[in-house]
PyMOL Python script that loads the backbone (N, CA, C, O; Angstrom):
from pymol import cmd

cmd.read_pdbstr("""\
ATOM      1  N   MET A   1     -10.864 -14.713  -7.634  1.00  0.00           N
ATOM      2  CA  MET A   1     -10.419 -13.182  -7.830  1.00  0.00           C
ATOM      3  C   MET A   1      -9.942 -12.611  -6.397  1.00  0.00           C
ATOM      4  O   MET A   1     -10.347 -12.807  -5.251  1.00  0.00           O
ATOM      5  N   ILE A   2      -8.903 -11.817  -6.949  1.00  0.00           N
ATOM      6  CA  ILE A   2      -8.231 -11.094  -5.626  1.00  0.00           C
ATOM      7  C   ILE A   2      -9.190  -9.762  -5.083  1.00  0.00           C
ATOM      8  O   ILE A   2      -9.464  -8.914  -5.932  1.00  0.00           O
ATOM      9  N   GLU A   3      -9.498  -9.647  -4.234  1.00  0.00           N
ATOM     10  CA  GLU A   3      -9.948  -8.219  -3.945  1.00  0.00           C
ATOM     11  C   GLU A   3      -8.873  -6.802  -3.893  1.00  0.00           C
ATOM     12  O   GLU A   3      -7.992  -6.745  -3.035  1.00  0.00           O
ATOM     13  N   ARG A   4      -9.021  -5.961  -4.665  1.00  0.00           N
ATOM     14  CA  ARG A   4      -8.396  -4.576  -4.726  1.00  0.00           C
ATOM     15  C   ARG A   4      -8.357  -4.006  -3.272  1.00  0.00           C
ATOM     16  O   ARG A   4      -9.032  -2.992  -3.096  1.00  0.00           O
ATOM     17  N   ILE A   5      -7.686  -4.491  -2.234  1.00  0.00           N
ATOM     18  CA  ILE A   5      -8.163  -4.196  -0.868  1.00  0.00           C
ATOM     19  C   ILE A   5      -7.320  -2.352  -0.956  1.00  0.00           C
ATOM     20  O   ILE A   5      -7.921  -1.278  -0.961  1.00  0.00           O
ATOM     21  N   ASN A   6      -6.130  -2.538  -1.002  1.00  0.00           N
ATOM     22  CA  ASN A   6      -5.589  -1.634  -0.984  1.00  0.00           C
ATOM     23  C   ASN A   6      -5.460  -0.809  -2.255  1.00  0.00           C
ATOM     24  O   ASN A   6      -5.716  -1.311  -3.349  1.00  0.00           O
ATOM     25  N   ARG A   7      -5.068   0.446  -2.120  1.00  0.00           N
ATOM     26  CA  ARG A   7      -4.190   1.575  -3.160  1.00  0.00           C
ATOM     27  C   ARG A   7      -3.004   1.783  -3.177  1.00  0.00           C
ATOM     28  O   ARG A   7      -2.727   2.955  -3.434  1.00  0.00           O
ATOM     29  N   ILE A   8      -1.813   0.845  -2.935  1.00  0.00           N
ATOM     30  CA  ILE A   8      -0.632   1.050  -2.149  1.00  0.00           C
ATOM     31  C   ILE A   8       0.003   1.219  -3.791  1.00  0.00           C
ATOM     32  O   ILE A   8       0.270   2.420  -3.781  1.00  0.00           O
ATOM     33  N   LYS A   9       0.280   0.864  -4.773  1.00  0.00           N
ATOM     34  CA  LYS A   9       0.417   0.689  -5.966  1.00  0.00           C
ATOM     35  C   LYS A   9      -0.042   1.831  -6.598  1.00  0.00           C
ATOM     36  O   LYS A   9       0.864   2.400  -7.207  1.00  0.00           O
ATOM     37  N   VAL A  10      -1.306   2.466  -6.687  1.00  0.00           N
ATOM     38  CA  VAL A  10      -1.553   3.827  -7.603  1.00  0.00           C
ATOM     39  C   VAL A  10      -0.954   5.219  -6.472  1.00  0.00           C
ATOM     40  O   VAL A  10      -0.770   6.378  -6.842  1.00  0.00           O
ATOM     41  N   VAL A  11      -0.814   4.865  -5.543  1.00  0.00           N
ATOM     42  CA  VAL A  11      -0.339   5.983  -4.363  1.00  0.00           C
ATOM     43  C   VAL A  11       0.967   6.061  -4.621  1.00  0.00           C
ATOM     44  O   VAL A  11       1.222   7.237  -4.883  1.00  0.00           O
ATOM     45  N   LEU A  12       2.190   5.205  -4.692  1.00  0.00           N
ATOM     46  CA  LEU A  12       3.175   5.109  -4.901  1.00  0.00           C
ATOM     47  C   LEU A  12       3.311   5.863  -6.631  1.00  0.00           C
ATOM     48  O   LEU A  12       4.245   6.647  -6.796  1.00  0.00           O
ATOM     49  N   ALA A  13       2.462   5.609  -7.704  1.00  0.00           N
ATOM     50  CA  ALA A  13       2.580   6.078  -8.881  1.00  0.00           C
ATOM     51  C   ALA A  13       2.263   7.643  -9.013  1.00  0.00           C
ATOM     52  O   ALA A  13       2.873   8.350  -9.816  1.00  0.00           O
ATOM     53  N   GLU A  14       1.326   8.098  -8.217  1.00  0.00           N
ATOM     54  CA  GLU A  14       0.948   9.056  -8.007  1.00  0.00           C
ATOM     55  C   GLU A  14       1.800  10.297  -7.366  1.00  0.00           C
ATOM     56  O   GLU A  14       1.803  11.518  -7.517  1.00  0.00           O
ATOM     57  N   LYS A  15       2.557   9.310  -6.535  1.00  0.00           N
ATOM     58  CA  LYS A  15       3.774   9.779  -5.566  1.00  0.00           C
ATOM     59  C   LYS A  15       5.067  10.014  -6.489  1.00  0.00           C
ATOM     60  O   LYS A  15       5.872  10.884  -6.160  1.00  0.00           O
ATOM     61  N   GLN A  16       5.237   9.359  -7.469  1.00  0.00           N
ATOM     62  CA  GLN A  16       6.079   9.206  -8.629  1.00  0.00           C
ATOM     63  C   GLN A  16       7.747   8.089  -7.347  1.00  0.00           C
ATOM     64  O   GLN A  16       8.946   8.367  -7.378  1.00  0.00           O
ATOM     65  N   LYS A  17       7.251   7.259  -6.703  1.00  0.00           N
ATOM     66  CA  LYS A  17       7.964   6.439  -5.788  1.00  0.00           C
ATOM     67  C   LYS A  17       7.678   4.946  -6.566  1.00  0.00           C
ATOM     68  O   LYS A  17       6.854   4.503  -7.366  1.00  0.00           O
ATOM     69  N   THR A  18       8.641   4.546  -5.972  1.00  0.00           N
ATOM     70  CA  THR A  18       8.693   2.919  -6.839  1.00  0.00           C
ATOM     71  C   THR A  18       8.802   1.980  -5.443  1.00  0.00           C
ATOM     72  O   THR A  18       9.340   2.282  -4.378  1.00  0.00           O
ATOM     73  N   ASN A  19       8.173   0.857  -5.782  1.00  0.00           N
ATOM     74  CA  ASN A  19       8.520  -0.189  -4.619  1.00  0.00           C
ATOM     75  C   ASN A  19       9.539  -0.443  -3.988  1.00  0.00           C
ATOM     76  O   ASN A  19       9.642  -0.833  -2.825  1.00  0.00           O
ATOM     77  N   LYS A  20      10.502  -0.178  -4.916  1.00  0.00           N
ATOM     78  CA  LYS A  20      12.073  -0.479  -4.240  1.00  0.00           C
ATOM     79  C   LYS A  20      12.447   0.460  -2.862  1.00  0.00           C
ATOM     80  O   LYS A  20      13.093   0.180  -1.852  1.00  0.00           O
ATOM     81  N   TRP A  21      11.759   1.672  -3.280  1.00  0.00           N
ATOM     82  CA  TRP A  21      12.144   2.678  -2.352  1.00  0.00           C
ATOM     83  C   TRP A  21      11.216   2.389  -1.083  1.00  0.00           C
ATOM     84  O   TRP A  21      11.628   2.544   0.067  1.00  0.00           O
ATOM     85  N   LEU A  22      10.042   1.994  -1.367  1.00  0.00           N
ATOM     86  CA  LEU A  22       8.905   1.841   0.026  1.00  0.00           C
ATOM     87  C   LEU A  22       9.650   0.754   0.599  1.00  0.00           C
ATOM     88  O   LEU A  22       9.925   0.910   1.789  1.00  0.00           O
ATOM     89  N   ALA A  23      10.027  -0.255   0.082  1.00  0.00           N
ATOM     90  CA  ALA A  23      10.717  -1.522   0.766  1.00  0.00           C
ATOM     91  C   ALA A  23      11.634  -1.009   1.423  1.00  0.00           C
ATOM     92  O   ALA A  23      11.521  -1.214   2.632  1.00  0.00           O
ATOM     93  N   THR A  24      12.580  -0.369   1.092  1.00  0.00           N
ATOM     94  CA  THR A  24      13.999   0.532   1.332  1.00  0.00           C
ATOM     95  C   THR A  24      13.829   1.549   2.757  1.00  0.00           C
ATOM     96  O   THR A  24      14.625   1.562   3.696  1.00  0.00           O
ATOM     97  N   GLU A  25      12.396   2.501   2.619  1.00  0.00           N
ATOM     98  CA  GLU A  25      12.071   3.304   3.806  1.00  0.00           C
ATOM     99  C   GLU A  25      11.714   2.439   4.868  1.00  0.00           C
ATOM    100  O   GLU A  25      12.078   2.641   6.027  1.00  0.00           O
ATOM    101  N   LEU A  26      10.584   0.897   4.297  1.00  0.00           N
ATOM    102  CA  LEU A  26      10.251   0.145   5.885  1.00  0.00           C
ATOM    103  C   LEU A  26      10.920  -0.829   6.093  1.00  0.00           C
ATOM    104  O   LEU A  26      10.420  -1.791   6.676  1.00  0.00           O
ATOM    105  N   GLY A  27      12.606  -0.840   5.548  1.00  0.00           N
ATOM    106  CA  GLY A  27      13.366  -1.959   5.461  1.00  0.00           C
ATOM    107  C   GLY A  27      12.847  -3.541   5.544  1.00  0.00           C
ATOM    108  O   GLY A  27      12.877  -4.241   6.555  1.00  0.00           O
ATOM    109  N   ILE A  28      12.352  -3.936   4.193  1.00  0.00           N
ATOM    110  CA  ILE A  28      11.300  -4.942   4.094  1.00  0.00           C
ATOM    111  C   ILE A  28      11.592  -5.418   3.212  1.00  0.00           C
ATOM    112  O   ILE A  28      12.382  -4.627   2.696  1.00  0.00           O
ATOM    113  N   ASN A  29      11.481  -6.454   2.451  1.00  0.00           N
ATOM    114  CA  ASN A  29      12.088  -7.100   0.888  1.00  0.00           C
ATOM    115  C   ASN A  29      11.045  -6.658   0.283  1.00  0.00           C
ATOM    116  O   ASN A  29       9.909  -6.836   0.722  1.00  0.00           O
ATOM    117  N   PRO A  30      11.311  -6.033  -0.791  1.00  0.00           N
ATOM    118  CA  PRO A  30      10.901  -5.350  -1.918  1.00  0.00           C
ATOM    119  C   PRO A  30       9.673  -6.597  -2.491  1.00  0.00           C
ATOM    120  O   PRO A  30       8.520  -6.306  -2.806  1.00  0.00           O
ATOM    121  N   SER A  31      10.150  -7.737  -2.516  1.00  0.00           N
ATOM    122  CA  SER A  31       8.822  -8.766  -2.985  1.00  0.00           C
ATOM    123  C   SER A  31       7.451  -8.657  -2.449  1.00  0.00           C
ATOM    124  O   SER A  31       6.357  -8.739  -3.007  1.00  0.00           O
ATOM    125  N   THR A  32       7.908  -8.377  -0.797  1.00  0.00           N
ATOM    126  CA  THR A  32       6.496  -8.146  -0.212  1.00  0.00           C
ATOM    127  C   THR A  32       5.943  -7.089  -0.815  1.00  0.00           C
ATOM    128  O   THR A  32       4.851  -7.358  -1.316  1.00  0.00           O
ATOM    129  N   VAL A  33       6.378  -5.740  -0.979  1.00  0.00           N
ATOM    130  CA  VAL A  33       6.096  -4.817  -1.714  1.00  0.00           C
ATOM    131  C   VAL A  33       4.525  -4.907  -2.684  1.00  0.00           C
ATOM    132  O   VAL A  33       3.298  -4.817  -2.723  1.00  0.00           O
ATOM    133  N   SER A  34       6.083  -5.216  -3.499  1.00  0.00           N
ATOM    134  CA  SER A  34       5.399  -5.839  -4.430  1.00  0.00           C
ATOM    135  C   SER A  34       3.931  -6.842  -4.574  1.00  0.00           C
ATOM    136  O   SER A  34       3.136  -6.703  -5.503  1.00  0.00           O
ATOM    137  N   LYS A  35       3.758  -7.925  -3.383  1.00  0.00           N
ATOM    138  CA  LYS A  35       2.565  -8.414  -3.195  1.00  0.00           C
ATOM    139  C   LYS A  35       1.774  -7.371  -3.007  1.00  0.00           C
ATOM    140  O   LYS A  35       0.800  -7.058  -3.691  1.00  0.00           O
ATOM    141  N   TRP A  36       2.199  -6.834  -2.077  1.00  0.00           N
ATOM    142  CA  TRP A  36       0.660  -5.349  -1.812  1.00  0.00           C
ATOM    143  C   TRP A  36       0.186  -5.014  -2.915  1.00  0.00           C
ATOM    144  O   TRP A  36      -0.991  -5.235  -3.198  1.00  0.00           O
ATOM    145  N   CYS A  37       1.009  -4.433  -3.710  1.00  0.00           N
ATOM    146  CA  CYS A  37       0.546  -4.200  -4.816  1.00  0.00           C
ATOM    147  C   CYS A  37      -0.046  -4.342  -5.619  1.00  0.00           C
ATOM    148  O   CYS A  37      -0.625  -3.494  -6.298  1.00  0.00           O
ATOM    149  N   THR A  38      -0.026  -5.801  -5.749  1.00  0.00           N
ATOM    150  CA  THR A  38      -0.431  -6.709  -7.001  1.00  0.00           C
ATOM    151  C   THR A  38      -2.164  -6.976  -5.470  1.00  0.00           C
ATOM    152  O   THR A  38      -3.177  -7.104  -6.157  1.00  0.00           O
ATOM    153  N   ASN A  39      -2.425  -7.032  -4.428  1.00  0.00           N
ATOM    154  CA  ASN A  39      -3.176  -7.158  -3.318  1.00  0.00           C
ATOM    155  C   ASN A  39      -2.775  -8.845  -3.661  1.00  0.00           C
ATOM    156  O   ASN A  39      -3.890  -9.349  -3.794  1.00  0.00           O
ATOM    157  N   SER A  40      -2.136  -9.531  -3.789  1.00  0.00           N
ATOM    158  CA  SER A  40      -2.073 -10.670  -2.725  1.00  0.00           C
ATOM    159  C   SER A  40      -1.748 -11.145  -1.617  1.00  0.00           C
ATOM    160  O   SER A  40      -1.916 -12.274  -1.157  1.00  0.00           O
ATOM    161  N   SER A  41      -1.120  -9.956  -1.061  1.00  0.00           N
ATOM    162  CA  SER A  41      -1.077  -9.876   0.784  1.00  0.00           C
ATOM    163  C   SER A  41      -1.347  -8.331   0.861  1.00  0.00           C
ATOM    164  O   SER A  41      -1.171  -7.444   0.026  1.00  0.00           O
ATOM    165  N   GLN A  42      -1.858  -8.308   2.206  1.00  0.00           N
ATOM    166  CA  GLN A  42      -1.896  -7.000   2.437  1.00  0.00           C
ATOM    167  C   GLN A  42      -0.997  -6.989   3.979  1.00  0.00           C
ATOM    168  O   GLN A  42      -0.810  -7.859   4.829  1.00  0.00           O
ATOM    169  N   PRO A  43      -0.636  -5.787   3.874  1.00  0.00           N
ATOM    170  CA  PRO A  43       0.041  -5.017   4.687  1.00  0.00           C
ATOM    171  C   PRO A  43      -0.694  -5.111   6.568  1.00  0.00           C
ATOM    172  O   PRO A  43      -1.917  -5.085   6.707  1.00  0.00           O
ATOM    173  N   ASP A  44       0.090  -5.199   7.620  1.00  0.00           N
ATOM    174  CA  ASP A  44      -0.915  -5.158   8.706  1.00  0.00           C
ATOM    175  C   ASP A  44      -1.381  -3.530   9.212  1.00  0.00           C
ATOM    176  O   ASP A  44      -0.673  -2.701   8.641  1.00  0.00           O
ATOM    177  N   ILE A  45      -2.100  -3.092   9.868  1.00  0.00           N
ATOM    178  CA  ILE A  45      -2.396  -1.726  10.138  1.00  0.00           C
ATOM    179  C   ILE A  45      -1.417  -0.781  10.572  1.00  0.00           C
ATOM    180  O   ILE A  45      -1.387   0.426  10.335  1.00  0.00           O
ATOM    181  N   ALA A  46      -0.385  -1.680  11.430  1.00  0.00           N
ATOM    182  CA  ALA A  46       0.658  -0.713  11.642  1.00  0.00           C
ATOM    183  C   ALA A  46       1.404   0.076  10.096  1.00  0.00           C
ATOM    184  O   ALA A  46       1.579   1.206   9.640  1.00  0.00           O
ATOM    185  N   LEU A  47       1.706  -1.567   9.665  1.00  0.00           N
ATOM    186  CA  LEU A  47       2.574  -0.958   8.311  1.00  0.00           C
ATOM    187  C   LEU A  47       1.524   0.119   7.674  1.00  0.00           C
ATOM    188  O   LEU A  47       1.870   1.299   7.732  1.00  0.00           O
ATOM    189  N   LEU A  48       0.657  -0.098   7.259  1.00  0.00           N
ATOM    190  CA  LEU A  48      -0.242   0.552   6.589  1.00  0.00           C
ATOM    191  C   LEU A  48      -0.106   2.054   7.615  1.00  0.00           C
ATOM    192  O   LEU A  48      -0.023   3.069   6.924  1.00  0.00           O
ATOM    193  N   VAL A  49      -0.082   2.239   8.776  1.00  0.00           N
ATOM    194  CA  VAL A  49       0.377   3.687   8.899  1.00  0.00           C
ATOM    195  C   VAL A  49       1.089   4.626   8.446  1.00  0.00           C
ATOM    196  O   VAL A  49       0.895   5.799   8.125  1.00  0.00           O
ATOM    197  N   LYS A  50       2.392   3.563   8.482  1.00  0.00           N
ATOM    198  CA  LYS A  50       3.622   4.158   8.151  1.00  0.00           C
ATOM    199  C   LYS A  50       3.960   4.388   6.724  1.00  0.00           C
ATOM    200  O   LYS A  50       4.871   5.149   6.398  1.00  0.00           O
ATOM    201  N   ILE A  51       3.260   3.762   5.905  1.00  0.00           N
ATOM    202  CA  ILE A  51       3.156   4.048   4.832  1.00  0.00           C
ATOM    203  C   ILE A  51       2.551   5.291   4.550  1.00  0.00           C
ATOM    204  O   ILE A  51       3.171   6.287   4.177  1.00  0.00           O
ATOM    205  N   ALA A  52       1.172   5.215   4.755  1.00  0.00           N
ATOM    206  CA  ALA A  52       0.596   6.565   4.985  1.00  0.00           C
ATOM    207  C   ALA A  52       1.312   7.440   5.468  1.00  0.00           C
ATOM    208  O   ALA A  52       0.983   8.300   4.652  1.00  0.00           O
ATOM    209  N   LYS A  53       2.175   8.068   6.253  1.00  0.00           N
ATOM    210  CA  LYS A  53       3.138   8.542   6.729  1.00  0.00           C
ATOM    211  C   LYS A  53       4.213   9.187   5.618  1.00  0.00           C
ATOM    212  O   LYS A  53       4.304  10.361   5.257  1.00  0.00           O
ATOM    213  N   LEU A  54       5.274   7.607   5.048  1.00  0.00           N
ATOM    214  CA  LEU A  54       6.094   7.878   4.495  1.00  0.00           C
ATOM    215  C   LEU A  54       5.411   8.501   2.911  1.00  0.00           C
ATOM    216  O   LEU A  54       6.116   9.168   2.154  1.00  0.00           O
ATOM    217  N   LEU A  55       3.936   8.149   2.586  1.00  0.00           N
ATOM    218  CA  LEU A  55       4.123   8.650   1.610  1.00  0.00           C
ATOM    219  C   LEU A  55       2.768  10.022   1.713  1.00  0.00           C
ATOM    220  O   LEU A  55       1.779  10.260   1.020  1.00  0.00           O
ATOM    221  N   GLU A  56       3.247  10.543   2.689  1.00  0.00           N
ATOM    222  CA  GLU A  56       2.440  12.200   3.248  1.00  0.00           C
ATOM    223  C   GLU A  56       1.226  11.861   2.573  1.00  0.00           C
ATOM    224  O   GLU A  56       1.004  12.451   1.516  1.00  0.00           O
ATOM    225  N   VAL A  57       0.254  10.875   3.060  1.00  0.00           N
ATOM    226  CA  VAL A  57      -1.112  10.909   2.603  1.00  0.00           C
ATOM    227  C   VAL A  57      -1.498  10.556   3.809  1.00  0.00           C
ATOM    228  O   VAL A  57      -0.746  10.180   4.708  1.00  0.00           O
ATOM    229  N   GLU A  58      -3.425  10.736   3.903  1.00  0.00           N
ATOM    230  CA  GLU A  58      -4.563   9.765   4.598  1.00  0.00           C
ATOM    231  C   GLU A  58      -4.577   8.143   4.841  1.00  0.00           C
ATOM    232  O   GLU A  58      -4.651   7.283   3.963  1.00  0.00           O
ATOM    233  N   LEU A  59      -4.537   8.055   5.476  1.00  0.00           N
ATOM    234  CA  LEU A  59      -4.633   6.865   5.613  1.00  0.00           C
ATOM    235  C   LEU A  59      -5.657   6.013   4.847  1.00  0.00           C
ATOM    236  O   LEU A  59      -5.592   4.828   4.519  1.00  0.00           O
ATOM    237  N   ASP A  60      -6.701   7.007   4.631  1.00  0.00           N
ATOM    238  CA  ASP A  60      -8.163   6.424   4.243  1.00  0.00           C
ATOM    239  C   ASP A  60      -7.498   6.299   2.483  1.00  0.00           C
ATOM    240  O   ASP A  60      -7.968   5.446   1.730  1.00  0.00           O
ATOM    241  N   GLU A  61      -6.459   7.192   2.046  1.00  0.00           N
ATOM    242  CA  GLU A  61      -6.110   6.948   0.303  1.00  0.00           C
ATOM    243  C   GLU A  61      -5.888   5.805   0.039  1.00  0.00           C
ATOM    244  O   GLU A  61      -6.401   5.228  -0.919  1.00  0.00           O
ATOM    245  N   LEU A  62      -4.853   5.136   1.077  1.00  0.00           N
ATOM    246  CA  LEU A  62      -4.586   3.655   0.734  1.00  0.00           C
ATOM    247  C   LEU A  62      -5.340   3.077   1.047  1.00  0.00           C
ATOM    248  O   LEU A  62      -4.911   2.151   1.737  1.00  0.00           O
ATOM    249  N   LEU A  63      -6.527   3.071   0.915  1.00  0.00           N
ATOM    250  CA  LEU A  63      -7.761   1.641   1.025  1.00  0.00           C
ATOM    251  C   LEU A  63      -8.424   2.220  -0.475  1.00  0.00           C
ATOM    252  O   LEU A  63      -8.494   3.259  -1.131  1.00  0.00           O
ATOM    253  N   ASN A  64      -8.931   0.515  -0.531  1.00  0.00           N
ATOM    254  CA  ASN A  64     -10.181   0.764  -2.180  1.00  0.00           C
ATOM    255  C   ASN A  64     -11.173   1.273  -1.566  1.00  0.00           C
ATOM    256  O   ASN A  64     -11.537   0.557  -0.633  1.00  0.00           O
ATOM    257  N   LYS A  65     -11.981   2.548  -1.741  1.00  0.00           N
ATOM    258  CA  LYS A  65     -12.919   2.799  -1.121  1.00  0.00           C
ATOM    259  C   LYS A  65     -14.621   1.607  -1.276  1.00  0.00           C
ATOM    260  O   LYS A  65     -15.568   1.449  -0.505  1.00  0.00           O
ATOM    261  N   GLU A  66     -14.305   1.040  -2.586  1.00  0.00           N
ATOM    262  CA  GLU A  66     -15.301  -0.008  -2.977  1.00  0.00           C
ATOM    263  C   GLU A  66     -15.130  -1.024  -1.506  1.00  0.00           C
ATOM    264  O   GLU A  66     -15.988  -1.393  -0.705  1.00  0.00           O
ATOM    265  N   PHE A  67     -13.814  -1.249  -1.554  1.00  0.00           N
ATOM    266  CA  PHE A  67     -13.762  -2.893  -0.386  1.00  0.00           C
ATOM    267  C   PHE A  67     -14.261  -1.895   0.891  1.00  0.00           C
ATOM    268  O   PHE A  67     -14.998  -2.591   1.589  1.00  0.00           O
ATOM    269  N   VAL A  68     -14.171  -0.832   1.341  1.00  0.00           N
ATOM    270  CA  VAL A  68     -14.323  -0.622   2.521  1.00  0.00           C
ATOM    271  C   VAL A  68     -15.968  -0.389   2.151  1.00  0.00           C
ATOM    272  O   VAL A  68     -16.738  -1.211   2.649  1.00  0.00           O
ATOM    273  N   GLU A  69     -16.297   0.221   1.670  1.00  0.00           N
ATOM    274  CA  GLU A  69     -18.100   0.265   1.793  1.00  0.00           C
ATOM    275  C   GLU A  69     -18.930  -1.024   1.953  1.00  0.00           C
ATOM    276  O   GLU A  69     -19.963  -1.083   2.621  1.00  0.00           O
ATOM    277  N   SER A  70     -18.237  -2.322   1.097  1.00  0.00           N
ATOM    278  CA  SER A  70     -18.477  -3.571   1.122  1.00  0.00           C
ATOM    279  C   SER A  70     -18.660  -4.036   2.329  1.00  0.00           C
ATOM    280  O   SER A  70     -19.706  -4.623   2.608  1.00  0.00           O
ATOM    281  N   ILE A  71     -17.736  -3.858   3.178  1.00  0.00           N
ATOM    282  CA  ILE A  71     -17.713  -4.469   4.777  1.00  0.00           C
ATOM    283  C   ILE A  71     -19.034  -4.065   5.232  1.00  0.00           C
ATOM    284  O   ILE A  71     -19.403  -4.334   6.375  1.00  0.00           O
TER     285      ILE A  71
END
""", "prot")
cmd.dss("prot")
cmd.show_as("cartoon", "prot")
cmd.util.cbc("prot")
cmd.orient("prot")
């Protein structure tokens, strides 16, 4: 079972942004963003900070609170 660590997909939808938009803004491959959105891989902390800035949200809004509390 893949743990839902990040909420990138949810926040992108809330902000009406696409995976492709985020990939372009970060200068990375769209398939990488897709993997983050399905939680099959995770961005490193530096990228997570950049994503939060691009989406104009606090860093903790990108993290699944249940996962954080389980640590």
